[in-house]
C-alpha positions as CSV (number, residue, x, y, z in Angstrom):
1,X,-68.9,-9.4,-195.6
2,X,-69.3,-6.2,-195.2
3,X,-69.3,-4.4,-191.6
4,X,-69.8,-0.7,-192.1
5,X,-72.6,1.0,-192.3
6,X,-72.7,4.7,-195.4
7,X,-74.5,5.9,-192.7
8,X,-72.3,6.1,-190.0
9,X,-69.8,9.1,-191.2
10,X,-66.3,9.6,-190.8
11,X,-67.5,12.9,-188.4
12,X,-69.2,10.4,-185.9
13,X,-67.0,7.5,-185.8
14,X,-64.2,10.7,-184.8
15,X,-66.9,11.9,-181.9
16,X,-67.0,8.8,-180.6
17,X,-63.2,7.6,-180.7
18,X,-62.6,11.2,-179.1
19,X,-65.3,9.7,-176.1
20,X,-63.2,6.7,-175.9
21,X,-60.4,8.3,-175.3
22,X,-62.1,9.9,-172.4
23,X,-64.0,7.1,-171.1
24,X,-60.1,5.3,-170.6
25,X,-59.1,7.9,-168.3
26,X,-62.2,7.5,-165.6
27,X,-61.7,5.6,-163.0
28,X,-64.7,3.4,-163.9
29,X,-62.9,1.8,-166.9
30,X,-59.3,1.6,-164.7
31,X,-61.3,-0.5,-162.0
32,X,-62.3,-2.3,-165.0
33,X,-58.8,-2.8,-166.3
34,X,-57.1,-4.0,-162.7
35,X,-59.4,-6.5,-162.7
36,X,-57.2,-8.1,-165.6
37,X,-59.6,-9.9,-167.0
38,X,-60.6,-10.7,-171.1
39,X,-64.8,-10.5,-171.5
40,X,-64.4,-13.1,-174.4
41,X,-61.7,-15.4,-173.3
42,X,-62.3,-15.0,-169.9
43,X,-58.1,-14.8,-169.4
44,X,-56.1,-13.3,-167.1
45,X,-54.4,-10.4,-168.6
46,X,-52.2,-7.9,-167.4
47,X,-54.2,-4.6,-166.6
48,X,-52.1,-2.5,-169.3
49,X,-52.6,-5.3,-172.0
50,X,-56.1,-4.6,-171.8
51,X,-57.6,-2.8,-174.4
52,X,-60.8,-1.4,-174.9
53,X,-63.6,-3.2,-177.2
54,X,-66.5,-1.9,-178.0
55,X,-69.6,-4.5,-177.8
56,X,-71.4,-3.1,-180.9
57,X,-68.7,-1.2,-182.9
58,X,-68.4,2.0,-183.9
59,X,-68.2,1.0,-188.0
60,X,-71.5,-0.3,-186.9
61,X,-73.5,2.3,-185.1
62,X,-72.6,1.3,-181.1
63,X,-71.6,4.4,-179.4
64,X,-69.1,4.7,-176.2
65,X,-70.5,3.9,-173.1
66,X,-70.1,1.7,-170.2
67,X,-72.8,-0.8,-171.6
68,X,-71.3,-0.9,-175.2
69,X,-67.7,-1.4,-173.5
70,X,-65.3,-4.3,-172.3
71,X,-62.1,-5.7,-171.5
72,X,-60.2,-7.3,-174.4
73,X,-57.1,-8.8,-174.7
74,X,-55.5,-8.1,-177.5
75,X,-55.9,-11.1,-179.6
76,X,-59.3,-11.1,-178.5
77,X,-60.2,-8.1,-179.7
78,X,-58.2,-7.8,-183.1
79,X,-60.2,-11.1,-183.5
80,X,-62.9,-9.6,-183.0
81,X,-62.6,-6.3,-185.3
82,X,-66.1,-5.0,-186.2
83,X,-68.4,-8.2,-185.6
84,X,-71.2,-8.2,-183.4
85,X,-71.4,-10.5,-179.9
86,X,-73.4,-12.7,-180.8
87,X,-71.3,-13.2,-184.7
88,X,-68.0,-13.3,-182.6
89,X,-69.8,-16.0,-181.1
90,X,-70.9,-18.4,-184.2
91,X,-67.3,-17.6,-185.1
92,X,-66.2,-19.4,-181.9
93,X,-68.4,-21.6,-182.2
94,X,-66.9,-22.4,-185.7
95,X,-63.0,-22.5,-184.3
96,X,-64.1,-25.0,-182.1
97,X,-65.9,-27.2,-184.4
98,X,-63.1,-27.1,-186.6
99,X,-60.7,-28.5,-184.3
100,X,-62.4,-31.2,-183.1
101,X,-62.8,-32.8,-186.4
């Protein structure tokens, strides 16, 4: 499955990553991390171990905004990669179904 969109330039991605670095310094982001909860698995995670995840990934046209950024444990963030939220939900459903069989 090819998740990358050809009309998203490296320059746009670089700009959004710079915005993400700035957002991580904000009091809003620090409060989100202080809650210590992964958006995806709802696991309790030490604040320093939470990562920033873009619900709509940058490579798929997502932007670095408060509405598109969530806290995620490293495991969930690495597994989600460039999936959209609905693709991630389907992925988790398939995993759960496999475990039940």
